N, C-alpha and C positions, 0 to 999 in steps of 0.2 A: 861232255854235254852238260854236266851240271853247272859248270862255270858260264857256259854260253847262254844258258836258259834265261839268265837275268832274274830268276825267281828264287829268292832266298829261302822260301818255304820248301821248295823241292830240291834245293842244292844239297842239303845235309842228307835227306833220304837217298838221293842218288849216290852220294859218296859212300854211304853205308852199303848200298846194294853192290857197288863195285867191289868193295872188300869181300862181301859174301861170295860174289862170283869168283874172285881170286881164290877163295877157300874151297871152291868146287861146286857151288850152287848153280842152278840154272838161272837164266835171266828171268823167266816167269816167276820162279819161286822167290827170288830175291826182291823183285818188284812187289809181289803180293805181300811179302812179310813187312814191307815198309808201311803198308796201310795207306799210302798216299796216291795209289793209282786205281782207276776204275776197274772193276772186274772184267769188263769187256776187253780192256787193253791187256790185262794179264792173261786172259784166255786166248786172245789172238796171238800173243807172244808164245804161249805154251804150244798152241797148234803149229805155229811156224817153226818152233824149235824141233818138235817131234817129226814134222813132215819135211823139214829142210826147205821151207818156203818162208822163212822169217822176213826177208825183204818185201815180199808181196803182201804178207799179213800187216806189216807196218804201213805199207802204202794204203791198204784198206782202212786202217785206223786213221791215217792222215786225211783221207778223202771224207770219211765220216765226220771228223771234227771240223773240217773246212765247211762242209754242208751245214753243220750246226751253227757255226759262226755266221755264215751267210744268212741263214734263216733268222738268227737273233738280230743281226744288223738290219735286215729288212723289216722286222717287227718294230724295232726301235725307231727306224726312220718313219714308218707309218704313224707311230704314236706322236712323234714331234712335228709332223708335217702340218703346217698351219692351215692348209686348205680343206 
């Protein structure tokens, strides 16, 4: 995922997180330790890991961020609309 992201800022922290997971850390712990992920994401991941619902928790996060992007685009569009 780190290579596919196309984001050099996040690529190194993800590579470090992968190594920590290989050493026995949980996904949530390793993402939290990087300091590059919002608390909401690490909490959703932790909840998903504990309850066995990680895919649905990640889907929730994706939905949330899609809504945030849609809202930001709508706001920007309204600001640059000449009418």
